[in-house]
C-alpha positions in Angstrom: -42.1 27.7 -11.3 -41.8 28.8 -14.9 -38.5 28.5 -16.9 -36.4 31.6 -16.5 -36.3 34.1 -19.3 -33.6 36.2 -17.8 -31.1 35.3 -15.0 -28.7 37.6 -13.3 -26.1 35.6 -11.4 -23.8 37.6 -9.1 -23.2 40.2 -11.8 -20.9 43.1 -11.2 -20.6 46.1 -13.6 -18.2 49.0 -13.4 -17.5 52.2 -15.4 -13.9 53.5 -16.0 -13.4 57.2 -15.3 -11.1 59.6 -17.2 -8.8 59.8 -14.2 -8.1 56.1 -14.3 -10.4 55.2 -11.5 -13.7 53.4 -11.6 -17.4 53.6 -10.5 -18.6 50.2 -9.3 -22.2 50.7 -10.3 -23.5 47.1 -9.7 -22.0 44.6 -7.3 -22.9 40.9 -7.3 -26.6 41.4 -8.3 -28.7 38.4 -8.6 -32.3 37.9 -9.7 -34.4 35.8 -12.1 -37.4 36.6 -14.3 -39.6 33.7 -15.4 -41.8 33.3 -18.5 -44.9 35.6 -18.6 -43.7 37.2 -15.4 -43.7 41.0 -14.6 -40.6 41.8 -12.4 -40.0 45.1 -10.8 -36.6 46.6 -10.0 -36.8 49.4 -7.4 -34.3 51.9 -6.0 -33.4 55.5 -5.9 -31.5 57.3 -8.7 -27.9 56.1 -9.1 -28.4 52.7 -7.5 -27.7 50.7 -10.7 -31.1 50.0 -12.1 -30.6 51.5 -15.5 -27.1 50.0 -15.7 -28.6 46.6 -15.3 -31.1 47.3 -18.1 -28.4 48.5 -20.4 -26.2 45.5 -19.8 -29.1 43.2 -20.8 -29.3 44.7 -24.3 -25.6 45.4 -24.7 -26.2 49.1 -24.2 -23.5 50.0 -21.7 -21.4 53.0 -22.5 -17.9 52.4 -24.0 -16.4 52.8 -20.5 -18.7 50.3 -18.9 -18.2 46.6 -18.6 -19.5 43.5 -16.9 -16.6 42.5 -14.7 -17.9 39.3 -13.2 -21.0 37.0 -13.0 -23.3 35.8 -15.8 -26.3 37.2 -17.6 -28.3 34.4 -19.2 -31.2 34.9 -21.6 -33.2 31.7 -22.2 -30.2 29.8 -20.8 -27.5 31.3 -23.0 -24.9 33.6 -21.5 -25.0 37.0 -23.3 -22.7 39.2 -21.2 -19.8 38.8 -23.6 -21.9 39.2 -26.8 -20.5 41.5 -29.5 -22.4 44.4 -31.0 -23.2 42.2 -34.0 -24.5 39.4 -31.8 -26.7 41.7 -29.8 -28.2 43.1 -33.0 -28.7 39.7 -34.6 -30.0 37.7 -31.7 -31.3 40.0 -28.9 -32.3 43.6 -29.6 -35.9 44.1 -30.6 -36.3 40.5 -31.7 -36.0 39.0 -28.3 -35.7 42.0 -25.9 -37.3 45.4 -26.5 -37.0 48.5 -24.5 -39.5 51.2 -23.4 -37.1 54.0 -22.5 -37.6 56.9 -20.1 -37.8 59.5 -22.8 -40.0 58.6 -25.8 -39.2 62.0 -27.4 -35.6 61.0 -27.8 -36.4 57.5 -29.1 -38.4 58.3 -32.1 -36.8 59.7 -35.3 -38.2 63.3 -35.5 -37.8 63.5 -39.3 -39.4 60.2 -40.3 -43.1 59.3 -40.3 -43.9 56.6 -37.9 -45.0 54.2 -40.7 -41.6 54.7 -42.3 -39.9 53.9 -39.0 -41.8 50.6 -38.9 -40.8 49.8 -42.4 -37.1 50.5 -41.5 -37.4 48.2 -38.5 -38.9 45.5 -40.5 -36.3 45.8 -43.2 -33.4 45.1 -40.8 -35.1 42.5 -38.5 -37.8 40.7 -40.5 -38.9 39.4 -43.9 -42.1 41.5 -43.8 -42.9 43.6 -46.9 -43.5 47.3 -46.6 -47.3 46.8 -46.6 -47.1 44.0 -44.0 -45.0 46.3 -41.7 -47.4 49.1 -42.0 -50.3 46.8 -41.3 -48.6 45.4 -38.2 -48.0 49.0 -36.9 -51.7 49.8 -37.6 -52.7 46.7 -35.6 -50.4 47.7 -32.7 -51.7 51.3 -32.7 -55.1 49.7 -32.0 -53.6 47.8 -29.1 -52.3 50.9 -27.4 -55.3 53.1 -28.1 -54.1 55.3 -30.8 -56.3 55.9 -33.9 -54.9 53.7 -36.7 -55.1 56.7 -39.1 -52.2 58.3 -37.2 -49.6 55.8 -38.3 -48.4 58.2 -41.1 -47.9 61.2 -38.7 -44.6 62.5 -37.4 -43.6 62.1 -33.7 -43.9 65.9 -33.1 -47.6 65.7 -34.0 -48.2 63.5 -30.9 -48.5 64.4 -27.2 -46.0 63.0 -24.7 -48.5 60.3 -23.7 -49.2 59.3 -27.3 -45.4 59.2 -28.0 -45.0 56.8 -25.0 -47.8 54.6 -26.3 -46.2 54.6 -29.7 -43.0 53.3 -28.1 -45.0 50.6 -26.5 -46.4 49.7 -29.9 -42.9 49.6 -31.4 -41.6 47.5 -28.5 -44.2 44.8 -29.5 -43.5 45.1 -33.2 -41.1 42.1 -33.4 -43.0 40.1 -30.8 -40.2 39.9 -28.2 -40.1 37.6 -25.2 -39.0 40.3 -22.8 -39.7 44.0 -22.6 -37.7 46.3 -20.4 -39.7 49.3 -19.2 -37.2 51.8 -17.8 -39.2 54.5 -15.8 -42.0 54.3 -18.5 -44.1 57.0 -16.8 -41.4 59.6 -16.2 -42.4 63.1 -17.2 -46.1 62.2 -17.7 -49.0 63.6 -15.6 -50.7 61.3 -13.1 -53.7 60.6 -15.4 -51.5 59.6 -18.3 -49.2 57.6 -16.0 -52.2 55.5 -15.0 -53.2 55.0 -18.6 -49.7 53.9 -19.7 -49.6 51.4 -16.9 -53.0 50.1 -17.9 -51.7 49.5 -21.4 -48.6 47.8 -20.1 -50.7 45.6 -17.8 -53.0 44.6 -20.7 -50.1 43.2 -22.5 -49.7 40.5 -19.9 -53.1 39.0 -20.8 -53.0 39.4 -24.5 -49.3 38.8 -25.3 -46.9 36.1 -24.4 -44.3 38.5 -22.9 -42.3 39.0 -19.7 -41.5 42.4 -18.3 -38.6 44.0 -16.4 -40.1 47.2 -15.0 -37.5 49.7 -13.6 -38.7 52.5 -11.3 -37.9 54.5 -8.2 -41.6 54.3 -7.2 -42.2 51.2 -5.1 -45.9 51.6 -5.2 -45.9 51.1 -9.0 -44.2 47.8 -8.6 -46.6 46.7 -5.8 -49.5 47.4 -8.1 -48.3 46.1 -11.4 -45.7 43.3 -10.9 -45.6 39.7 -9.7 -42.0 39.7 -8.3 -39.5 42.3 -7.5 -36.1 43.3 -6.2 -35.0 46.4 -4.2 -31.6 47.9 -4.8 -29.4 50.4 -2.9 -26.0 51.7 -3.7 -25.2 49.1 -6.3 -26.2 46.2 -4.1 -29.3 44.0 -3.9 -31.3 44.7 -0.8 -34.3 42.4 -1.1 -36.1 40.2 -3.6 -39.2 38.1 -3.6 -42.9 38.2 -4.6 -44.5 41.6 -4.3 -46.8 40.1 -1.6 -43.8 38.9 0.4 -41.8 42.2 0.1 -45.0 44.2 0.8 -46.2 42.2 3.8 -42.9 41.1 5.3 -40.0 43.4 4.2 -36.8 42.4 5.9 -34.1 44.8 4.6 -33.9 48.2 6.4 -34.0 50.1 3.0 -37.1 48.2 1.9 -38.8 48.9 5.2 -38.0 52.6 5.2 -38.7 53.1 1.5 -42.2 51.5 1.9 -43.0 53.6 4.9 -41.9 56.8 3.1 -44.9 56.5 0.8 -48.4 57.6 1.9 -50.9 54.8 2.4 -54.6 55.6 2.2 -55.3 52.9 4.8 -53.3 54.9 7.4 -53.8 58.6 6.6 -52.4 59.8 9.9 -49.3 57.6 9.8 -46.0 59.5 10.1 -43.9 58.9 6.9 -40.4 57.5 7.3 -37.4 59.6 6.3 -34.2 58.1 4.9 -31.4 60.5 6.0 -28.0 60.8 4.4 -26.8 60.1 0.8 -25.9 57.0 -1.2 -22.2 56.1 -1.4 -20.0 57.3 -4.4 -18.8 53.7 -5.1 -15.5 54.8 -6.4 -14.1 51.6 -4.8 -15.8 48.2 -4.8 -17.8 48.1 -1.6 -16.8 45.5 0.9 -19.5 46.5 3.3 -23.3 47.1 3.2 -23.8 50.3 1.2 -26.8 51.2 3.3 -25.0 51.0 6.6 -24.3 54.8 6.9 -28.0 55.5 6.5 -29.4 52.6 8.5 -30.9 53.1 11.9 -30.0 49.5 12.8 -26.4 49.3 11.5 -23.8 47.6 13.7 -20.0 47.3 13.3 -20.5 44.0 11.5 -22.3 45.8 8.7 -19.0 47.4 7.7 -17.0 44.3 7.8 -18.2 42.6 4.6 -20.7 42.9 1.8 -23.9 41.1 2.9 -25.0 38.0 1.2 -28.6 36.9 0.7 -30.5 35.6 3.7 -33.6 33.4 3.3 -36.7 35.0 4.9 -38.9 32.8 7.1 -37.7 29.7 5.3 -39.0 30.9 1.9 -36.2 30.4 -0.7 -38.0 32.8 -3.1 -37.8 35.7 -0.5 -34.3 36.9 0.2 -32.8 39.9 2.1 -29.2 41.0 1.8 -28.9 42.0 5.5 -27.1 40.3 8.4 -30.0 41.4 10.7 -32.8 40.2 8.5 -34.2 37.9 11.1 -34.5 40.7 13.6 -35.8 43.4 11.3 -39.5 43.0 11.9 -39.3 43.7 15.6 -36.6 46.3 15.2 -38.6 48.2 12.6 -41.7 48.1 14.6 -40.0 49.6 17.7 -38.2 52.3 15.6 -41.3 53.4 13.6 -43.5 53.5 16.7 -40.9 55.5 18.6 -40.6 58.0 15.7 -44.4 58.5 15.6 -44.5 59.0 19.3 -41.7 61.6 19.2 -43.5 63.5 16.4 -46.8 63.5 18.3 -45.0 64.9 21.4 -43.4 67.6 19.3 -46.7 68.6 17.8 -48.4 68.7 21.2 -45.6 71.0 22.5 -46.2 73.5 19.7 -49.9 73.6 20.1 
Protein backbone atom coordinates (compact mmCIF):
# COMPACT_ATOMS: atom_id res chain seq x y z
CA UNK A 1 0.00 0.00 0.00
CA UNK A 2 1.49 3.35 -1.07
CA UNK A 3 1.66 6.35 1.23
CA UNK A 4 -1.52 8.45 0.98
CA UNK A 5 -1.45 11.65 -1.04
CA UNK A 6 -4.94 12.73 0.00
CA UNK A 7 -7.03 11.59 2.97
CA UNK A 8 -10.64 12.50 3.63
CA UNK A 9 -11.46 11.55 7.21
CA UNK A 10 -15.17 11.83 8.15
CA UNK A 11 -15.47 15.21 6.40
CA UNK A 12 -18.74 17.14 6.48
CA UNK A 13 -19.35 20.30 4.42
CA UNK A 14 -22.32 22.63 4.44
CA UNK A 15 -23.47 25.76 2.64
CA UNK A 16 -25.33 28.55 4.44
CA UNK A 17 -28.44 29.84 2.65
CA UNK A 18 -29.78 33.39 2.53
CA UNK A 19 -32.73 32.45 4.70
CA UNK A 20 -30.48 31.40 7.55
CA UNK A 21 -30.69 27.68 6.84
CA UNK A 22 -28.10 25.35 5.41
CA UNK A 23 -27.51 22.69 2.78
CA UNK A 24 -25.54 19.76 4.14
CA UNK A 25 -23.78 18.89 0.90
CA UNK A 26 -21.28 16.31 2.25
CA UNK A 27 -21.72 14.23 5.38
CA UNK A 28 -18.93 12.22 7.02
CA UNK A 29 -17.17 11.35 3.75
CA UNK A 30 -14.06 9.20 3.97
CA UNK A 31 -11.62 7.96 1.34
CA UNK A 32 -7.88 7.79 0.64
CA UNK A 33 -5.84 8.33 -2.54
CA UNK A 34 -2.36 6.81 -2.65
CA UNK A 35 0.73 7.85 -4.57
CA UNK A 36 0.48 7.26 -8.33
CA UNK A 37 -3.12 6.13 -7.89
CA UNK A 38 -6.11 7.05 -10.06
CA UNK A 39 -9.19 7.35 -7.84
CA UNK A 40 -12.70 7.80 -9.24
CA UNK A 41 -15.55 9.53 -7.41
CA UNK A 42 -18.95 8.67 -8.89
CA UNK A 43 -22.47 9.91 -8.27
CA UNK A 44 -25.35 11.81 -9.79
CA UNK A 45 -25.51 15.60 -9.99
CA UNK A 46 -25.84 17.24 -6.59
CA UNK A 47 -24.45 14.34 -4.56
CA UNK A 48 -21.43 16.34 -3.31
CA UNK A 49 -18.65 15.31 -5.72
CA UNK A 50 -17.65 18.77 -6.89
CA UNK A 51 -18.00 20.15 -3.36
CA UNK A 52 -15.35 17.65 -2.29
CA UNK A 53 -13.08 18.76 -5.14
CA UNK A 54 -13.54 22.43 -4.22
CA UNK A 55 -12.73 21.78 -0.58
CA UNK A 56 -9.40 20.16 -1.49
CA UNK A 57 -8.12 23.33 -3.19
CA UNK A 58 -9.86 25.86 -0.95
CA UNK A 59 -12.39 26.66 -3.65
CA UNK A 60 -15.62 26.52 -1.67
CA UNK A 61 -17.95 29.48 -2.14
CA UNK A 62 -18.00 32.07 0.63
CA UNK A 63 -21.08 30.45 2.16
CA UNK A 64 -19.45 27.00 2.24
CA UNK A 65 -17.39 25.54 5.07
CA UNK A 66 -15.89 22.28 6.29
CA UNK A 67 -17.76 21.73 9.56
CA UNK A 68 -16.07 18.57 10.80
CA UNK A 69 -13.48 15.96 9.94
CA UNK A 70 -10.01 16.34 8.46
CA UNK A 71 -8.61 16.79 4.95
CA UNK A 72 -4.95 15.75 4.86
CA UNK A 73 -2.60 16.30 1.94
CA UNK A 74 0.68 14.41 2.31
CA UNK A 75 -0.08 14.06 6.02
CA UNK A 76 -0.79 17.77 6.68
CA UNK A 77 -4.28 18.98 7.53
CA UNK A 78 -5.38 21.65 5.06
CA UNK A 79 -9.11 22.13 5.74
CA UNK A 80 -8.42 25.30 7.76
CA UNK A 81 -5.84 26.79 5.39
CA UNK A 82 -6.24 30.46 4.53
CA UNK A 83 -6.45 31.74 0.97
CA UNK A 84 -2.79 32.76 1.20
CA UNK A 85 -1.75 29.30 2.39
CA UNK A 86 -3.65 27.56 -0.41
CA UNK A 87 -2.02 29.84 -2.98
CA UNK A 88 1.44 29.38 -1.53
CA UNK A 89 1.45 25.66 -0.79
CA UNK A 90 -1.37 23.86 -2.64
CA UNK A 91 -2.89 25.38 -5.78
CA UNK A 92 -1.14 24.44 -9.02
CA UNK A 93 2.14 23.62 -7.23
CA UNK A 94 0.84 20.50 -5.51
CA UNK A 95 -2.75 20.12 -6.71
CA UNK A 96 -3.96 21.14 -10.17
CA UNK A 97 -7.50 21.04 -11.53
CA UNK A 98 -8.92 20.03 -14.90
CA UNK A 99 -12.36 21.69 -14.66
CA UNK A 100 -15.62 20.84 -16.41
CA UNK A 101 -15.57 23.84 -18.70
CA UNK A 102 -12.20 24.61 -20.30
CA UNK A 103 -13.75 27.57 -22.11
CA UNK A 104 -14.28 29.36 -18.78
CA UNK A 105 -10.83 28.49 -17.44
CA UNK A 106 -8.61 30.08 -20.09
CA UNK A 107 -8.22 33.86 -20.30
CA UNK A 108 -9.85 34.76 -23.64
CA UNK A 109 -7.76 37.93 -24.16
CA UNK A 110 -4.32 36.45 -23.49
CA UNK A 111 -2.22 34.26 -25.72
CA UNK A 112 -1.64 30.83 -24.22
CA UNK A 113 2.11 31.46 -24.04
CA UNK A 114 1.47 34.65 -22.07
CA UNK A 115 -0.77 32.71 -19.67
CA UNK A 116 2.09 30.26 -19.11
CA UNK A 117 4.46 33.15 -18.41
CA UNK A 118 1.96 34.61 -15.94
CA UNK A 119 1.67 31.27 -14.12
CA UNK A 120 5.44 30.90 -13.97
CA UNK A 121 5.84 34.45 -12.66
CA UNK A 122 3.69 33.79 -9.58
CA UNK A 123 4.60 30.19 -8.83
CA UNK A 124 8.14 29.50 -10.09
CA UNK A 125 11.56 31.00 -10.76
CA UNK A 126 11.36 30.16 -14.48
CA UNK A 127 12.30 32.84 -16.97
CA UNK A 128 9.85 33.82 -19.70
CA UNK A 129 11.72 31.72 -22.22
CA UNK A 130 11.81 28.71 -19.89
CA UNK A 131 8.06 29.03 -19.25
CA UNK A 132 7.30 29.12 -22.98
CA UNK A 133 9.62 26.16 -23.58
CA UNK A 134 7.84 24.17 -20.87
CA UNK A 135 4.44 24.92 -22.40
CA UNK A 136 5.80 23.91 -25.80
CA UNK A 137 6.93 20.60 -24.32
CA UNK A 138 3.55 20.02 -22.68
CA UNK A 139 1.69 20.77 -25.92
CA UNK A 140 3.63 17.87 -27.38
CA UNK A 141 2.49 15.68 -24.47
CA UNK A 142 -1.20 16.37 -25.15
CA UNK A 143 -0.96 16.18 -28.92
CA UNK A 144 -1.24 19.84 -29.89
CA UNK A 145 1.22 21.26 -32.45
CA UNK A 146 3.88 23.20 -30.57
CA UNK A 147 3.50 26.06 -33.03
CA UNK A 148 0.07 26.80 -31.51
CA UNK A 149 1.39 28.00 -28.14
CA UNK A 150 1.05 31.66 -29.22
CA UNK A 151 -2.62 31.31 -30.22
CA UNK A 152 -5.61 32.61 -28.30
CA UNK A 153 -8.09 30.16 -26.68
CA UNK A 154 -10.88 31.06 -29.14
CA UNK A 155 -8.72 29.74 -31.98
CA UNK A 156 -8.95 26.23 -30.49
CA UNK A 157 -11.79 23.72 -30.69
CA UNK A 158 -13.41 22.51 -27.47
CA UNK A 159 -11.30 19.37 -27.48
CA UNK A 160 -8.08 21.32 -28.00
CA UNK A 161 -9.01 23.70 -25.20
CA UNK A 162 -9.51 20.76 -22.88
CA UNK A 163 -6.13 19.33 -23.87
CA UNK A 164 -4.62 22.78 -23.23
CA UNK A 165 -6.06 22.69 -19.71
CA UNK A 166 -4.42 19.28 -19.20
CA UNK A 167 -1.11 20.82 -20.33
CA UNK A 168 -1.51 23.71 -17.89
CA UNK A 169 -2.42 21.28 -15.08
CA UNK A 170 1.00 19.64 -15.59
CA UNK A 171 2.88 22.93 -15.85
CA UNK A 172 4.07 23.02 -12.22
CA UNK A 173 4.46 19.22 -11.97
CA UNK A 174 1.84 18.69 -9.24
CA UNK A 175 1.47 15.56 -7.13
CA UNK A 176 -2.31 15.37 -7.57
CA UNK A 177 -4.62 16.35 -10.43
CA UNK A 178 -8.35 16.73 -9.90
CA UNK A 179 -10.28 16.03 -13.10
CA UNK A 180 -13.84 17.26 -12.55
CA UNK A 181 -16.05 15.84 -15.33
CA UNK A 182 -13.16 16.29 -17.81
CA UNK A 183 -15.14 15.05 -20.83
CA UNK A 184 -18.34 17.05 -20.30
CA UNK A 185 -19.68 18.74 -23.46
CA UNK A 186 -17.30 16.80 -25.74
CA UNK A 187 -18.40 14.39 -28.45
CA UNK A 188 -17.75 10.70 -27.82
CA UNK A 189 -14.67 10.54 -30.07
CA UNK A 190 -13.04 13.50 -28.34
CA UNK A 191 -14.05 12.09 -24.93
CA UNK A 192 -12.11 8.95 -25.73
CA UNK A 193 -9.08 10.95 -26.86
CA UNK A 194 -9.08 13.10 -23.71
CA UNK A 195 -9.26 10.01 -21.51
CA UNK A 196 -6.38 8.48 -23.48
CA UNK A 197 -4.25 11.56 -22.76
CA UNK A 198 -5.20 11.45 -19.07
CA UNK A 199 -4.32 7.77 -18.85
CA UNK A 200 -0.98 8.34 -20.57
CA UNK A 201 0.02 10.67 -17.75
CA UNK A 202 0.01 7.75 -15.32
CA UNK A 203 2.89 6.05 -17.10
CA UNK A 204 4.91 9.14 -17.98
CA UNK A 205 4.38 11.40 -14.95
CA UNK A 206 4.61 10.81 -11.21
CA UNK A 207 1.07 11.97 -10.51
CA UNK A 208 -2.09 10.84 -8.72
CA UNK A 209 -5.59 11.57 -9.99
CA UNK A 210 -8.99 12.30 -8.45
CA UNK A 211 -11.42 11.79 -11.31
CA UNK A 212 -14.96 13.03 -10.68
CA UNK A 213 -17.78 11.89 -12.94
CA UNK A 214 -21.40 10.76 -13.04
CA UNK A 215 -20.44 8.01 -15.51
CA UNK A 216 -19.45 4.88 -13.59
CA UNK A 217 -18.18 3.20 -16.77
CA UNK A 218 -15.46 5.89 -17.14
CA UNK A 219 -14.20 5.06 -13.67
CA UNK A 220 -14.28 1.31 -14.29
CA UNK A 221 -12.15 1.80 -17.40
CA UNK A 222 -9.67 4.39 -16.16
CA UNK A 223 -9.19 4.21 -12.38
CA UNK A 224 -7.55 1.92 -9.83
CA UNK A 225 -9.83 2.64 -6.89
CA UNK A 226 -13.15 4.40 -6.49
CA UNK A 227 -15.98 5.59 -4.29
CA UNK A 228 -19.67 5.95 -5.02
CA UNK A 229 -21.70 8.79 -3.45
CA UNK A 230 -25.41 9.47 -3.08
CA UNK A 231 -27.18 12.35 -1.39
CA UNK A 232 -24.08 13.71 0.33
CA UNK A 233 -23.12 10.33 1.81
CA UNK A 234 -20.58 7.71 0.86
CA UNK A 235 -22.21 4.58 -0.55
CA UNK A 236 -19.30 2.29 -1.37
CA UNK A 237 -15.53 2.37 -1.85
CA UNK A 238 -12.85 -0.06 -2.92
CA UNK A 239 -10.84 -1.15 -5.93
CA UNK A 240 -12.66 -0.84 -9.25
CA UNK A 241 -12.49 -4.63 -9.55
CA UNK A 242 -14.18 -5.14 -6.18
CA UNK A 243 -16.93 -2.58 -6.80
CA UNK A 244 -17.49 -3.88 -10.35
CA UNK A 245 -17.54 -7.57 -9.46
CA UNK A 246 -19.02 -7.42 -5.96
CA UNK A 247 -21.08 -4.23 -5.44
CA UNK A 248 -22.76 -4.25 -2.03
CA UNK A 249 -24.59 -0.93 -1.77
CA UNK A 250 -28.04 -0.71 -3.41
CA UNK A 251 -27.13 2.49 -5.25
CA UNK A 252 -23.89 0.99 -6.63
CA UNK A 253 -25.79 -2.07 -7.83
CA UNK A 254 -28.61 -0.16 -9.52
CA UNK A 255 -26.25 2.44 -11.00
CA UNK A 256 -24.07 -0.26 -12.51
CA UNK A 257 -27.09 -2.09 -13.91
CA UNK A 258 -28.49 1.15 -15.38
CA UNK A 259 -25.63 1.21 -17.93
CA UNK A 260 -25.66 -0.97 -21.06
CA UNK A 261 -23.16 -3.84 -21.15
CA UNK A 262 -22.06 -5.22 -24.51
CA UNK A 263 -21.69 -8.65 -22.90
CA UNK A 264 -25.42 -8.72 -22.13
CA UNK A 265 -27.15 -6.90 -25.00
CA UNK A 266 -30.60 -8.22 -24.05
CA UNK A 267 -30.34 -7.38 -20.36
CA UNK A 268 -33.09 -5.17 -18.94
CA UNK A 269 -31.53 -1.96 -17.60
CA UNK A 270 -32.24 -1.00 -14.00
CA UNK A 271 -34.20 2.16 -13.21
CA UNK A 272 -33.58 4.26 -10.10
CA UNK A 273 -36.94 5.83 -9.27
CA UNK A 274 -37.43 8.93 -7.16
CA UNK A 275 -35.26 11.95 -6.45
CA UNK A 276 -32.28 12.70 -4.18
CA UNK A 277 -33.07 14.41 -0.85
CA UNK A 278 -32.79 18.19 -0.46
CA UNK A 279 -30.40 17.94 2.53
CA UNK A 280 -31.64 21.11 4.19
CA UNK A 281 -31.09 19.26 7.47
CA UNK A 282 -28.14 17.06 8.38
CA UNK A 283 -29.31 13.55 7.44
CA UNK A 284 -29.54 11.10 10.34
CA UNK A 285 -30.67 8.32 8.01
CA UNK A 286 -29.56 6.66 4.78
CA UNK A 287 -30.17 9.23 2.05
CA UNK A 288 -30.88 6.45 -0.47
CA UNK A 289 -33.62 4.86 1.65
CA UNK A 290 -36.55 6.53 -0.15
CA UNK A 291 -35.30 5.21 -3.50
CA UNK A 292 -34.06 1.81 -2.33
CA UNK A 293 -36.04 -1.36 -3.18
CA UNK A 294 -34.56 -3.06 -0.12
CA UNK A 295 -34.96 -0.35 2.54
CA UNK A 296 -36.24 -1.27 6.00
CA UNK A 297 -37.32 0.87 8.93
CA UNK A 298 -33.83 0.58 10.37
CA UNK A 299 -32.48 2.50 7.36
CA UNK A 300 -34.31 5.61 8.63
CA UNK A 301 -33.05 5.30 12.20
CA UNK A 302 -29.46 6.44 11.72
CA UNK A 303 -26.87 7.38 9.13
CA UNK A 304 -25.12 4.20 8.00
CA UNK A 305 -21.49 3.56 8.83
CA UNK A 306 -19.02 1.62 6.67
CA UNK A 307 -19.31 -2.16 6.60
CA UNK A 308 -16.35 -4.27 5.48
CA UNK A 309 -17.24 -6.44 2.47
CA UNK A 310 -16.28 -10.13 2.56
CA UNK A 311 -13.55 -9.46 5.13
CA UNK A 312 -11.72 -7.07 2.77
CA UNK A 313 -10.88 -3.86 4.71
CA UNK A 314 -10.22 -2.01 1.43
CA UNK A 315 -13.79 -2.66 0.23
CA UNK A 316 -16.50 -0.92 2.26
CA UNK A 317 -20.22 -0.33 1.85
CA UNK A 318 -22.25 2.19 3.85
CA UNK A 319 -25.33 -0.05 4.10
CA UNK A 320 -26.75 -2.01 7.03
CA UNK A 321 -27.79 -4.81 4.62
CA UNK A 322 -24.47 -5.03 2.79
CA UNK A 323 -24.02 -8.71 3.67
CA UNK A 324 -27.39 -9.55 2.12
CA UNK A 325 -27.20 -7.40 -0.99
CA UNK A 326 -25.80 -9.96 -3.41
CA UNK A 327 -28.76 -12.33 -3.03
CA UNK A 328 -31.33 -9.53 -2.65
CA UNK A 329 -30.15 -7.81 -5.83
CA UNK A 330 -30.10 -11.02 -7.84
CA UNK A 331 -33.70 -11.80 -6.88
CA UNK A 332 -34.87 -8.24 -7.57
CA UNK A 333 -33.18 -7.85 -10.95
CA UNK A 334 -34.28 -11.31 -12.08
CA UNK A 335 -37.87 -10.54 -11.09
CA UNK A 336 -37.74 -7.19 -12.94
CA UNK A 337 -36.52 -8.88 -16.12
CA UNK A 338 -39.20 -11.56 -15.91
CA UNK A 339 -41.93 -8.93 -15.40
CA UNK A 340 -40.69 -6.99 -18.44
CA UNK A 341 -40.66 -10.14 -20.58
CA UNK A 342 -44.23 -10.98 -19.56
CA UNK A 343 -45.36 -7.42 -20.39
CA UNK A 344 -43.70 -7.57 -23.81
CA UNK A 345 -45.30 -10.95 -24.57
CA UNK A 346 -48.70 -9.56 -23.59
CA UNK A 347 -48.40 -6.74 -26.12
CA UNK A 348 -47.26 -8.93 -29.00
